[in-house]
C-alpha positions in Angstrom: 16.7 -1.0 -48.7 20.2 0.2 -49.4 22.8 -0.3 -46.7 24.1 3.2 -47.2 21.0 4.5 -45.3 21.5 2.1 -42.4 25.2 2.3 -41.7 25.2 5.9 -40.4 22.7 4.9 -37.8 25.1 2.4 -36.4 27.9 4.9 -35.9 28.4 6.4 -32.4 27.1 10.0 -32.2 28.4 12.9 -30.1 26.8 16.3 -30.1 28.8 19.3 -31.0 30.7 20.4 -27.9 29.2 23.9 -28.0 25.6 22.6 -27.9 26.6 20.2 -25.2 28.0 23.0 -23.0 24.8 25.0 -23.6 22.7 22.0 -22.5 24.8 21.5 -19.4 24.8 25.1 -18.5 21.1 25.0 -17.6 20.4 21.8 -15.6 22.6 18.9 -16.8 25.8 19.7 -14.9 26.9 20.1 -11.3 27.8 23.7 -12.0 24.6 24.6 -13.9 22.0 27.2 -13.3 19.6 24.6 -12.0 22.2 23.0 -9.7 23.0 26.4 -8.2 19.3 27.2 -7.6 18.6 23.9 -6.0 21.6 24.1 -3.7 20.4 27.6 -2.6 16.9 26.3 -1.8 18.4 23.3 0.1 20.3 25.7 2.3 17.2 27.9 2.9 15.1 24.9 3.9 17.7 22.7 5.6 16.0 23.1 9.0 12.6 22.0 7.6 11.5 18.4 8.2 11.7 15.8 5.4 9.8 12.5 5.6 10.9 9.7 3.3 8.4 6.8 2.8 10.0 3.6 1.6 8.5 0.2 1.0 9.0 -0.8 4.6 9.7 2.3 6.7 8.9 5.9 7.4 12.1 7.8 7.9 12.0 11.4 9.3 14.9 13.7 8.8 13.9 16.4 11.3 16.2 19.1 9.7 19.1 21.1 10.8 21.4 18.1 10.8 19.5 16.3 13.6 19.5 12.5 13.6 16.8 10.7 11.6 14.1 8.7 13.3 11.9 6.0 11.8 8.9 3.8 12.1 8.6 0.5 10.3 5.6 -1.3 8.7 4.8 -4.2 6.4 7.3 -7.1 6.5 9.3 -5.7 9.4 6.2 -5.2 11.5 4.6 -7.6 13.9 1.5 -9.3 12.6 1.8 -8.1 9.0 3.0 -11.4 7.5 0.5 -13.4 9.7 -2.4 -11.3 8.6 -1.3 -11.1 5.0 -0.9 -14.9 4.9 -4.4 -15.5 6.0 -5.8 -12.8 3.6 -4.0 -14.5 0.7 -5.8 -17.8 1.3 -8.9 -16.4 -0.3 -7.0 -15.8 -3.6 -5.0 -19.0 -3.5 -8.0 -21.2 -4.1 -9.2 -19.4 -7.3 -5.5 -19.3 -8.4 -5.3 -23.1 -8.2 -8.6 -23.4 -10.1 -7.1 -21.2 -12.8 -3.8 -23.2 -12.8 -5.8 -26.3 -13.7 -7.8 -24.5 -16.4 -4.7 -23.4 -18.2 -3.0 -26.8 -18.0 -0.4 -26.0 -15.4 0.9 -29.5 -14.3 1.8 -28.1 -10.8 -1.8 -27.4 -9.8 -2.6 -30.6 -7.8 0.8 -30.6 -6.0 0.4 -27.0 -5.2 -3.1 -27.6 -3.8 -1.9 -30.5 -1.6 1.0 -28.5 -0.3 -1.3 -25.6 0.5 -3.5 -27.9 2.5 -0.4 -29.0 4.5 0.4 -25.3 5.2 -3.2 -24.6 6.3 -3.1 -27.6 8.7 0.2 -26.3 10.2 -1.2 -22.8 10.8 -4.3 -24.3 12.5 -2.0 -26.1 14.9 -0.3 -22.9 16.1 -3.2 -20.5 15.9 -4.7 -19.5 19.2 -5.8 -16.5 21.2 -2.5 -16.8 23.2 -0.5 -16.8 20.0 -2.1 -13.5 18.8 -2.0 -12.0 22.3 1.5 -13.0 23.5 3.5 -13.8 20.4 2.2 -11.6 17.6 1.3 -9.0 20.3 -0.2 -6.3 18.1 -1.5 -3.5 20.3 -4.2 -2.5 17.8 -5.7 -6.0 18.2 -5.9 -5.8 22.0 -9.2 -7.2 23.2 -10.2 -9.2 20.1 -7.3 -11.6 19.7 -9.8 -14.4 20.4 -12.0 -13.4 17.5 -8.9 -13.1 15.2 -8.0 -16.6 16.2 -11.5 -17.7 15.3 -11.3 -16.0 11.9 -8.0 -17.7 11.2 -9.1 -21.2 12.2 -12.3 -20.8 10.2 -10.5 -19.7 7.1 -8.0 -22.7 7.3 -10.8 -25.2 8.1 -13.2 -24.3 5.3 -10.4 -23.8 2.8 -9.0 -27.3 3.6 -12.4 -28.9 3.3 -13.2 -27.1 0.0 -9.9 -28.0 -1.6 -10.3 -31.7 -0.5 -13.8 -31.7 -2.0 -12.8 -30.4 -5.4 -9.7 -32.5 -5.6 -11.9 -35.6 -5.1 -14.2 -34.4 -7.8 -12.5 -32.3 -10.4 -15.9 -31.5 -12.1 -16.4 -29.0 -9.3 -13.2 -27.1 -10.2 -15.0 -24.2 -11.9 -15.2 -20.5 -11.1 -19.0 -20.8 -10.8 -18.6 -23.3 -8.1 -15.8 -21.5 -6.3 -17.8 -18.3 -6.2 -21.1 -19.9 -5.1 -19.7 -22.4 -2.6 -16.5 -20.7 -1.2 -16.0 -17.0 -2.1 -19.5 -15.7 -2.0 -22.0 -18.3 -0.9 -25.5 -17.5 0.4 -27.0 -19.6 3.3 -24.3 -22.2 3.0 -23.9 -24.6 5.9 -20.3 -25.5 5.0 -19.2 -21.9 4.5 -21.4 -19.7 6.7 -19.2 -16.6 6.4 -18.2 -16.0 2.7 -14.4 -16.0 2.2 -14.8 -12.6 0.5 -15.8 -11.2 3.8 -12.7 -12.8 5.5 -10.5 -11.0 2.9 -12.2 -7.7 3.6 -11.7 -8.3 7.3 -8.0 -9.1 7.0 -7.3 -6.1 4.8 -9.0 -3.9 7.3 -7.2 -5.5 10.3 -3.7 -5.1 8.7 -4.4 -1.5 7.8 -5.8 -0.9 11.3 -2.5 -1.8 12.9 -0.1 0.1 10.6 -2.3 3.2 10.5 -2.7 3.2 14.3 1.0 3.1 14.8 1.8 5.7 12.2 -0.7 8.1 13.6 0.7 7.7 17.1 4.3 8.2 15.8 3.5 11.2 13.6 1.6 13.0 16.3 4.4 12.5 18.8 6.8 14.2 16.4 4.9 17.5 16.5 5.6 18.2 12.8 5.3 21.6 11.1 2.9 20.3 8.5 3.1 23.4 6.4 6.8 23.1 5.9 7.0 19.3 5.8 8.6 17.8 2.6 7.5 14.3 1.8 9.0 11.8 -0.6 7.6 8.4 -1.4 10.7 6.5 -2.6 10.3 3.3 -4.6 7.6 0.7 -4.6 5.0 0.8 -1.9 3.2 -2.4 -2.5 2.7 -3.7 -6.0 5.2 -2.3 -8.4 2.6 -0.6 -10.6 0.4 0.8 -7.8 0.2 4.0 -5.8 2.1 6.1 -8.3 -0.3 9.1 -7.9 -1.4 11.1 -4.8 -4.9 9.9 -5.3 -3.9 6.2 -5.1 -1.3 6.5 -2.3 -2.9 5.7 1.0 0.2 7.1 2.7 -0.8 10.6 1.4 -4.3 10.1 2.7 -3.0 9.1 6.1 -0.6 12.1 6.3 -3.4 14.4 5.1 -5.7 13.3 7.8 -3.1 13.4 10.6 -2.1 16.9 9.5 -5.6 18.1 10.1 -6.1 18.0 6.3 -3.6 20.8 5.7 -0.8 18.8 4.0 -0.9 19.8 0.3 -0.5 17.3 -2.5 2.4 19.5 -3.8 4.3 18.7 -0.6 4.1 15.0 -1.5 6.3 13.7 -4.3 6.3 10.1 -5.5 9.7 9.2 -6.9 9.9 5.5 -7.9 13.4 5.6 -9.3 15.4 7.4 -6.5 18.1 5.5 -4.8 16.6 3.1 -2.2 17.0 4.0 1.5 17.6 1.2 4.0 17.8 1.3 7.7 21.4 0.2 7.5 22.1 3.6 5.9 21.0 5.3 9.1 23.8 3.7 11.2 26.5 5.5 9.3 26.7 9.2 10.0 28.4 9.8 6.6 25.7 7.9 4.7 23.0 9.7 6.7 24.3 13.1 5.7 24.8 12.1 2.1 21.4 10.4 1.8 19.5 13.4 3.4 21.2 15.9 1.0 20.4 13.7 -2.0 16.7 13.5 -1.1 16.5 17.2 -0.3 18.1 18.0 -3.6 15.5 15.8 -5.5 12.6 17.4 -3.6 13.8 20.9 -4.2 14.6 20.3 -7.9 11.0 19.1 -8.4 9.6 22.1 -6.5 11.7 24.5 -8.5 9.8 23.6 -11.7 6.5 24.0 -10.0 7.3 27.5 -8.8 8.9 28.6 -12.1 5.9 27.4 -14.0 3.6 29.6 -11.9 5.8 32.6 -12.4 6.5 32.1 -16.1 2.8 31.4 -17.1 1.0 33.5 -14.6 -1.6 34.8 -17.1 -2.6 31.4 -18.2 -4.9 28.8 -16.6 -3.2 27.1 -13.6 -2.9 23.4 -13.0 -5.2 22.4 -10.2 -5.5 18.7 -9.2 -9.1 17.5 -9.3 -10.3 16.8 -5.7 -10.9 13.1 -5.2 -14.5 12.7 -4.2 -15.3 9.0 -3.8 -18.4 7.9 -5.6 -21.3 6.0 -4.0 -22.6 2.8 -5.6 -26.2 2.9 -6.7 -28.4 -0.1 -7.2 -27.8 0.0 -11.0 -24.1 0.7 -11.0 -22.3 -1.7 -13.4 -18.8 -0.2 -13.6 -16.6 2.2 -11.6 -13.5 4.2 -12.4 -12.4 4.8 -8.8 -12.8 3.2 -5.4 -16.4 3.9 -4.2 -17.0 5.2 -0.7 -17.7 2.8 2.1 -20.8 4.2 3.9 -20.7 1.7 6.8 -18.9 -1.5 7.8 -22.0 -3.4 6.7 -21.9 -1.8 3.2 -20.9 -5.1 1.7 -21.6 -4.4 -1.9 -19.2 -1.5 -1.8 -16.6 -3.4 0.1 -16.6 -6.3 -2.4 -16.5 -3.8 -5.3 -13.4 -2.3 -3.8 -11.8 -5.7 -3.5 -12.5 -6.2 -7.2 -11.1 -2.8 -8.2 -7.8 -3.1 -6.4 -7.2 -6.4 -8.2 -8.4 -5.3 -11.6 -6.7 -1.8 -11.6 -2.9 -2.3 -11.6 -2.4 1.3 -10.5 -4.1 0.7 -7.2 -2.4 -0.6 -4.1 -4.1 -3.7 -2.9 -4.2 -2.3 0.6 -6.5 0.5 -0.8 -9.3 -1.9 -0.4 -9.7 -0.8 3.2 -7.1 2.0 3.7 -9.0 5.3 3.5 -12.0 3.9 5.4 -9.8 2.6 8.3 -7.7 5.8 8.4 -10.7 8.0 8.5 -12.3 6.0 11.3 -9.1 6.1 13.4 -8.8 9.8 13.0 -12.4 10.4 13.8 -12.2 8.3 17.0 -9.1 9.6 18.6 -6.9 6.9 17.1 -8.5 4.2 19.2 -8.6 0.9 17.3 -11.3 -0.5 19.5 -13.7 2.1 18.1 -13.1 1.2 14.5 -15.7 -1.0 12.9 -13.9 -3.3 10.4 -16.0 -4.6 7.4 -16.2 -8.3 7.4 -15.1 -8.5 11.0 -16.8 -6.3 13.6 -20.4 -7.2 12.8 -19.7 -10.7 11.5 -19.7 -13.8 13.7 -17.0 -16.4 12.8 -17.7 -19.9 14.1 -15.9 -20.7 17.3 -12.8 -22.8 16.9 -12.7 -26.1 18.6 -10.1 -26.7 21.3 -7.0 -28.3 19.8 
């Protein structure tokens, strides 16, 4: 190929100034038509509440310049790390099996170090630890059973890892499924570890959902006027990027009495991140709130103009999400199936598989909508929520240590 056709591509390019000014006159400049419209709408709705959901917090800007308020979850919340750590145990063992399969030289050292961590957790785990130190109000009354679940998980995992380390022929996925994850009538593992994972997902969601529902109800929000932004990653980086797969939308929809519209809820992965440190500086608070209100109103402007410009044409209408129900012959699913009861084990396990296989799902979606629905149906009383893998499952009693 002749270089004369390549060289022009390497030269810097600038559009003609008159075209650039036309482009900026609409939406690309601070003095554009779009900027003026957005600022006017911001002024008209400045008294309306704005809820910003980050990866760790819910931040409410009540409107009218009033101070923001917040409620935290995940890493900043009591019990989240503890429950997530135990839940991850069920995935760690298959991960080690896979490490060995692909020839990762670290697999044995990782397994031995993991055994040490399990032993250390067993030493501090107790009913008193969960009641007095972790002290999660949603777990009140069944801290003893949580301690049994934790001890059981650590004990059977340690025994399983020691067994397969002693005989590497057992380090196969058939064996890990049949003797650890999903055994039937197994003396060494009477409660499948898959059930433990379902239980810990449910328990973690029970706590955060309970607190959010309490907090949101105490704010007496005007749900019809509430603006919501989900800002940045809310779990895995590729998950929860649609209203259907955001359990935060489902929670807000239920707490609002099912009146919060999907078009009030915008997911904006690339907006500037909000930290609680920003809320300590009045100047940062005002700047941040205006920035988020501008983003929300700019998105809404396109929605409203589209309806006005193309009124005679078919309208966009999101498809209502109706969860499917697994049948005896169901082989594949394209969405999370509905859990019919806490004992609907086949559906619960299918959901665990889906949230791992579908990168667009949040892992917490394995239990989220079921737990949220149960809380809202039972007056936000955690004791009345039946958790799959926990409520109707008996974990072996731990021995005194």
